[in-house]
N, C-alpha and C positions, 0 to 999 in steps of 0.2 A: 965465659964459657958459652953462654947463650949465643953469642956471635959466631963462636966456632962451630957450634951445631948448625946454625943457619947456613953458614958457608959450606959446611960439609954436605948438607942436604941439597943445596943448589948445585954443588959439583957432582953429586950423584945423579941428580935429575938431568944435568947436561950430558952425562956419560951415556945415558940410555939411548938418546937419538944417535949418538956416535955409533953404538953397537948395531942399531937398526940399519944405518947407512952401509956398514960393512957387510951385512947379510946380502947374499946374492939373490936376485930375483929370477924366477924361471924364465928361460928364454922363449920368445914367442916365435922364433924361427923354426921352420920344419927342417928336420935332419936331412941331409942330402940323399940318403938311402930311400926315404919315403917321399921325396918331392916328386911331383908329377913329371913324367918324361916329356921331352919336347915332342911336338907333332912330327910323325914320320912323313916322309915324302911319299905318300900314297897317290897312285894314279887312278884315273877313272876306270881303267881296265883291270885293276887288281882284283884278285878272287881270293876269298877266304878258303882255308883248308876244309872247313865244315861244308861249304858249298861244293867242293870237289868230291866229297865222300858220296858214294852210291851213284855217281854219274856213269852213264854208259859211255864207253869208249868205242868210237866208230872208226872204220878203216877208210881208204880211199874210195871204196865202192859203196860207202854209206851203210855198211853192215855193222852190226854191233859185234865187237870182238871180245868184250868183257865189261866189267864194271869196276870202278875204283873202290877198294876196300880200306885202304890206308895210305897215309902220306909219311914218308920217311924224311926226317930233317937231319942234315949232316951237323957236325960239331961247329961248323962255321955259321950256322943258322940258315943256310940255303937249303932248298928242297933237293934232296939227292935222287929220290925215285918215288914213284907211286906203286902201290901194290895193286895189281889188277887181277881180279878173279876171272878165270878163263875156263871154258868147257862146263860141263855139267848141265843140270837143268833145275831151275829154281834153288840153286845153291847146293844141290846134291851132286857129288862128283866133281865139284869145282876145285881148282887148284889155284893158288896165288903165285904170281910171277912178279918180279921187280922190273919195272919199266923205267928207264932213266927219264927224268922229267923233261929233258931236253928233246925227247922223242914225241912229246905231246904238243898239240896245237890247241890253244884255247880261243874260242871265238864266241860270238853271240848269233843265235839263229834269228829267223825272221820274227819270232814272238818275243825276242829280247831275253831269251833263256840261254844259259851256258851250254856250249856245244864242245865236246872234247874229241879230238880225232888224233890218229897216229898213222904213220906209213907202214907200221907193223902189220902183218897179215895174221888172221886167225890161227892159221897153221903154225906160223913162227912162234906165236905166243904159246900155243898148246904144246909145242915141242921144247920150249924153254925150260930150264931147271925150276923146280918149284922153290919158292921163297920160303924159308923157315925162319921164324923169329929167333934172335940170338939166345934167348933164354930156353928155347925148346931145342937148341942144337946139341948133339951129343958129342 
């Protein structure tokens, strides 16, 4: 009987490591959804949307025709238009118009600062329909 108890105890002790081996250990891999994105192909001339905001937009005669108040991004992730505030004085009486992004030229001035220009005239922008945000449309 003593031998049977010893054998049973040894068998029970040997079974414990077997259970421990079956237990899963937490994975050290980062889930794909939270893994860092690969580096984008950004060029030296790329501009952030934040840098575009509040920039003056000048025409061919180097006159300020408005300032950028917002950037609209299309569903495909590309910039669809910029919202340019035109007219008014110090923001009073100003109206927003949507200017297609393709109509802007981005450059760097002699001081290394961003310069935004367009072929649109002040008059054409002032006569353009006012841009109204979708949530404010009736």
